[in-house]
C-alpha positions as CSV (number, residue, x, y, z in Angstrom):
1,X,-33.1,-5.5,-35.8
2,X,-32.1,-2.8,-33.3
3,X,-34.8,-0.2,-32.8
4,X,-33.2,2.0,-30.2
5,X,-29.7,2.9,-29.0
6,X,-30.0,0.7,-25.8
7,X,-30.2,-2.3,-28.1
8,X,-26.7,-1.5,-29.3
9,X,-25.0,0.4,-26.5
10,X,-24.7,0.0,-22.8
11,X,-23.4,2.6,-20.3
12,X,-21.2,1.7,-17.4
13,X,-21.7,4.1,-14.5
14,X,-18.8,5.0,-12.2
15,X,-17.9,7.6,-9.6
16,X,-16.5,11.0,-10.5
17,X,-13.8,10.5,-7.8
18,X,-12.7,7.0,-7.1
19,X,-11.6,6.2,-3.5
20,X,-9.6,3.0,-3.5
21,X,-10.0,2.7,0.3
22,X,-13.8,3.0,0.1
23,X,-14.7,0.7,-2.7
24,X,-18.2,-0.8,-2.8
25,X,-19.0,-4.2,-4.5
26,X,-19.3,-3.9,-8.2
27,X,-17.5,-0.6,-8.6
28,X,-14.1,-1.7,-9.8
29,X,-15.2,-3.9,-12.7
30,X,-17.1,-1.2,-14.6
31,X,-13.7,0.1,-15.6
32,X,-13.3,0.2,-19.4
33,X,-9.8,-0.9,-20.4
34,X,-8.1,1.1,-23.1
35,X,-4.7,0.9,-24.8
36,X,-3.2,3.1,-22.1
37,X,-4.3,0.9,-19.4
38,X,-3.3,-2.3,-21.3
39,X,0.2,-0.9,-21.6
40,X,0.4,-0.4,-17.9
41,X,-1.1,-3.8,-17.2
42,X,1.6,-5.4,-19.4
43,X,4.3,-3.5,-17.5
44,X,2.9,-4.7,-14.1
45,X,2.6,-8.3,-15.3
46,X,6.2,-8.4,-16.5
47,X,7.4,-6.9,-13.2
48,X,5.4,-9.2,-10.9
49,X,6.5,-12.3,-12.9
50,X,9.9,-11.6,-11.2
51,X,12.0,-13.4,-13.9
52,X,13.8,-10.3,-15.3
53,X,16.0,-8.3,-12.9
54,X,15.6,-5.1,-15.0
55,X,11.8,-5.2,-14.9
56,X,11.4,-6.3,-11.2
57,X,10.6,-3.1,-9.5
58,X,7.7,-1.0,-8.0
59,X,5.2,1.2,-9.8
60,X,4.4,4.9,-9.9
61,X,1.3,6.1,-11.8
62,X,1.2,9.9,-12.4
63,X,-1.7,11.8,-13.8
64,X,-3.7,15.0,-13.5
65,X,-6.9,15.1,-11.5
66,X,-9.9,13.3,-13.0
67,X,-7.9,11.0,-15.4
68,X,-9.2,7.8,-13.8
69,X,-5.8,6.7,-12.4
70,X,-7.2,5.7,-9.0
71,X,-9.8,3.5,-10.7
72,X,-7.2,2.0,-13.0
73,X,-5.0,1.2,-9.9
74,X,-8.0,-0.5,-8.3
75,X,-8.4,-2.7,-11.3
76,X,-4.7,-3.6,-11.1
77,X,-5.2,-4.4,-7.4
78,X,-8.1,-6.8,-8.1
79,X,-6.3,-8.5,-11.0
80,X,-3.3,-9.2,-8.8
81,X,-4.9,-9.9,-5.5
82,X,-8.4,-11.3,-5.8
83,X,-9.1,-15.0,-6.2
84,X,-8.9,-16.0,-9.9
85,X,-12.6,-17.0,-10.0
86,X,-13.5,-13.4,-9.1
87,X,-11.7,-11.8,-12.0
88,X,-12.5,-14.1,-14.9
89,X,-15.8,-12.3,-15.7
90,X,-14.0,-9.0,-16.0
91,X,-11.2,-10.6,-18.1
92,X,-13.8,-12.2,-20.4
93,X,-15.7,-8.9,-20.8
94,X,-12.6,-6.9,-21.6
95,X,-10.2,-9.3,-23.3
96,X,-12.3,-12.0,-25.1
97,X,-11.7,-10.5,-28.5
98,X,-8.9,-12.3,-30.4
99,X,-6.9,-9.0,-30.6
100,X,-6.7,-8.9,-26.8
101,X,-6.9,-12.5,-25.8
102,X,-3.2,-12.6,-25.1
103,X,-3.8,-10.2,-22.2
104,X,-6.3,-12.5,-20.7
105,X,-3.8,-15.4,-21.0
106,X,-1.0,-13.3,-19.5
107,X,-3.1,-12.4,-16.5
108,X,-4.2,-16.0,-15.9
109,X,-0.7,-17.3,-16.4
110,X,0.7,-14.8,-13.9
111,X,-2.0,-15.6,-11.3
112,X,-1.1,-19.3,-11.5
113,X,2.3,-18.3,-10.2
114,X,1.7,-15.1,-8.0
115,X,-0.9,-13.6,-5.7
116,X,-0.3,-10.4,-3.7
117,X,-2.1,-9.2,-0.6
118,X,-3.3,-5.6,-1.0
119,X,-2.4,-2.9,1.5
120,X,-4.0,0.6,0.9
121,X,-3.0,4.0,2.1
122,X,-4.4,7.4,1.3
123,X,-2.7,10.8,1.4
124,X,-0.5,11.8,4.3
125,X,-2.7,10.0,6.8
126,X,-1.3,10.8,10.3
127,X,2.3,11.2,9.2
128,X,3.7,14.4,10.7
129,X,7.3,13.3,11.1
130,X,9.6,10.7,9.6
131,X,9.2,8.3,12.5
132,X,5.5,8.1,11.8
133,X,6.1,6.4,8.5
134,X,7.0,3.1,10.2
135,X,3.9,3.3,12.3
136,X,1.7,4.1,9.3
137,X,3.0,1.2,7.2
138,X,3.0,-1.3,10.0
139,X,-0.6,-0.4,11.0
140,X,-1.8,-0.6,7.3
141,X,-0.1,-4.0,6.7
142,X,-1.3,-5.4,10.0
143,X,-4.8,-4.2,9.2
144,X,-4.7,-5.9,5.7
145,X,-3.5,-9.2,7.3
146,X,-6.2,-9.0,10.0
147,X,-8.8,-8.5,7.3
148,X,-7.8,-11.8,5.8
149,X,-7.5,-13.5,9.2
150,X,-3.8,-13.9,8.8
151,X,-1.6,-13.8,11.9
152,X,2.2,-13.4,11.6
153,X,5.0,-13.9,14.1
154,X,6.8,-10.7,13.4
155,X,6.9,-8.2,16.3
156,X,5.6,-4.7,15.4
157,X,6.3,-1.5,17.4
158,X,3.0,-2.2,19.3
159,X,4.5,-5.5,20.6
160,X,7.8,-3.9,21.6
161,X,6.2,-1.1,23.6
162,X,3.8,-3.6,25.3
163,X,6.8,-5.8,26.4
164,X,8.6,-2.7,27.8
165,X,5.5,-1.7,29.7
166,X,5.2,-5.2,31.2
167,X,8.9,-5.1,32.2
168,X,8.9,-1.6,33.6
169,X,5.4,-0.9,35.0
170,X,6.5,1.7,37.5
171,X,8.1,3.8,34.8
172,X,5.0,3.8,32.7
173,X,2.7,4.4,35.7
174,X,4.7,7.6,36.4
175,X,4.7,8.6,32.7
176,X,0.9,8.3,32.5
177,X,0.4,10.3,35.7
178,X,2.7,13.1,34.5
179,X,1.1,13.3,31.0
180,X,-2.3,14.9,30.9
181,X,-2.7,13.9,27.2
182,X,-1.8,10.2,27.9
183,X,-3.8,10.1,31.1
184,X,-6.9,11.4,29.3
185,X,-6.8,8.3,27.1
186,X,-5.7,5.5,29.5
187,X,-5.9,5.5,33.3
188,X,-3.0,3.2,33.9
189,X,-0.3,1.0,32.3
190,X,-2.7,-2.1,32.0
191,X,-5.1,-0.1,29.9
192,X,-2.2,1.2,27.8
193,X,-1.2,-2.4,27.0
194,X,-4.8,-3.2,26.0
195,X,-4.8,-0.2,23.6
196,X,-1.5,-1.3,22.0
197,X,-2.8,-4.9,21.6
198,X,-5.6,-3.3,19.6
199,X,-3.0,-1.7,17.4
200,X,-4.2,1.8,18.3
201,X,-1.9,4.0,16.1
202,X,-3.0,7.2,17.8
203,X,-2.0,5.8,21.3
204,X,1.4,4.8,20.0
205,X,2.0,8.2,18.4
206,X,1.1,9.9,21.7
207,X,3.4,7.6,23.6
208,X,6.3,8.6,21.3
209,X,5.4,12.3,21.6
210,X,5.2,12.1,25.4
211,X,8.6,10.4,25.6
212,X,10.1,13.0,23.3
213,X,8.6,15.9,25.3
214,X,10.2,14.5,28.4
215,X,13.5,13.9,26.7
216,X,13.3,10.2,27.4
217,X,14.9,7.6,25.0
218,X,14.0,4.0,25.8
219,X,15.8,1.0,24.2
220,X,13.4,-1.2,22.2
221,X,14.0,-4.1,20.0
222,X,12.7,-2.2,17.0
223,X,13.8,-3.4,13.5
224,X,14.4,-1.1,10.6
225,X,11.2,-0.6,8.7
226,X,12.6,-2.4,5.6
227,X,13.6,-5.4,7.6
228,X,10.2,-5.5,9.3
229,X,8.3,-5.4,6.0
230,X,10.2,-8.2,4.3
231,X,10.1,-10.3,7.4
232,X,6.3,-9.8,7.4
233,X,6.3,-10.8,3.7
234,X,8.2,-14.0,4.4
235,X,5.8,-14.8,7.3
236,X,2.9,-14.1,5.0
237,X,4.2,-16.7,2.5
238,X,4.9,-19.2,5.3
239,X,1.6,-18.8,7.2
240,X,-0.6,-19.0,4.0
241,X,1.4,-22.0,2.6
242,X,2.4,-19.8,-0.4
243,X,-1.2,-18.7,-1.1
244,X,0.2,-15.2,-1.1
245,X,3.7,-14.2,-2.3
246,X,4.0,-10.7,-1.0
247,X,2.3,-7.3,-0.6
248,X,1.0,-4.8,-3.1
249,X,1.2,-1.5,-1.1
250,X,-1.1,1.0,-2.9
251,X,-0.6,4.6,-1.8
252,X,-3.2,6.8,-3.4
253,X,-3.0,10.6,-3.3
254,X,0.8,10.3,-2.8
255,X,1.0,13.9,-3.9
256,X,0.1,15.0,-0.4
257,X,3.0,13.1,1.0
258,X,5.5,14.5,-1.4
259,X,4.3,18.1,-1.0
260,X,4.6,18.0,2.8
261,X,7.6,19.5,4.5
262,X,9.0,16.0,5.2
263,X,8.1,14.6,1.8
264,X,11.7,14.2,0.5
265,X,12.8,12.5,3.7
266,X,9.9,10.1,3.5
267,X,10.7,9.4,-0.2
268,X,14.3,8.4,0.7
269,X,13.0,5.9,3.3
270,X,10.4,4.5,0.9
271,X,13.0,4.2,-1.9
272,X,15.2,2.1,0.4
273,X,12.3,-0.4,0.8
274,X,11.5,-0.3,-2.9
275,X,15.1,-1.1,-3.8
276,X,15.2,-4.1,-1.4
277,X,12.0,-5.2,-3.1
278,X,13.9,-5.5,-6.3
279,X,15.8,-8.5,-5.0
280,X,14.8,-11.7,-6.7
281,X,13.7,-13.3,-3.4
282,X,11.1,-10.6,-2.7
283,X,7.7,-10.1,-4.1
284,X,6.5,-6.9,-2.5
285,X,5.7,-3.8,-4.5
286,X,4.7,-0.2,-4.0
287,X,2.1,1.4,-6.3
288,X,2.2,5.2,-5.8
289,X,-0.6,7.2,-7.4
290,X,0.1,10.9,-7.7
291,X,-0.3,14.2,-9.6
292,X,2.7,15.1,-11.8
293,X,3.5,17.9,-9.4
294,X,4.5,15.4,-6.8
295,X,8.1,15.5,-8.1
296,X,8.3,19.3,-8.5
297,X,10.4,19.8,-5.4
298,X,13.1,17.5,-6.8
299,X,16.0,18.9,-8.9
300,X,16.0,17.7,-12.5
301,X,18.7,15.0,-12.1
302,X,17.1,13.7,-8.9
303,X,13.7,13.7,-10.5
304,X,14.9,11.5,-13.3
305,X,16.7,9.2,-10.9
306,X,13.5,8.8,-8.9
307,X,11.5,7.9,-11.9
308,X,14.2,5.3,-12.9
309,X,13.8,3.5,-9.6
310,X,10.2,2.7,-10.4
311,X,8.1,1.8,-13.4
312,X,7.0,5.4,-13.7
313,X,3.9,5.5,-15.9
314,X,2.0,8.6,-17.0
315,X,-1.8,8.2,-17.1
316,X,-3.6,10.7,-19.4
317,X,-7.2,11.6,-19.9
318,X,-8.7,9.4,-22.7
319,X,-12.1,9.0,-24.2
């Protein structure tokens, strides 16, 4: 017979503010699934199955501060991206009751067919103009691949600039000597190549700014960002022997991006990628996490169109 509350109830402790990029072991699976989350999970499952053209699109979770949307997104990340053996305890804990057993089965059945590689971004990062978007996404995807010891044969901007430096060392030697900012970071073109091989995003950004300041445009074999992402997706599938099917690109605090002066321009570029992701041969998805105010700068008609391009899901505060 129970003699005290702790014999009946247990308390799961969690952070007040959840940072999806700074997760610690054991943090994500204290999340308590509720009907709201279950509805979102079912939407995500149906989209990632990729057998219904109307449902196969990216995700956008919108909620006010403190609703738990970032933690909920983290749970989605683990359910879609972790090894199955690492999510079964959570599924048993949350969905073992007969009423919810179908959710357990749906997740397991999906994971027999699909697994995504998580890529996480937070806020505006170092994006100060539209050209920085490509750099930020490439850097984040390459970092996620490196974390899993996966190497792909798709040239990023780092590779293209490195090749140009090797082909035109005199030009780059002069550029470094003329630029006090660039010269303060690297003494010569060889050290510049080393920095690019380390995928130093700050170096690449400064290179572009230096070229722009001098009014120099160099021709590089740089692909469109959308082409690069889906080539990277296909290489991921190939290199892992179909262990992974694509990327789950989670962008938390996306409100900061949308509220920036270049927010609408960035959204247009991201929507292009999201729309290509809707093709049946692709399995890469965005998951944007934002405050409802993220769409305030859009006119009513454009706001509704934007919502329609994603599974736009409102996340409310619940007990």
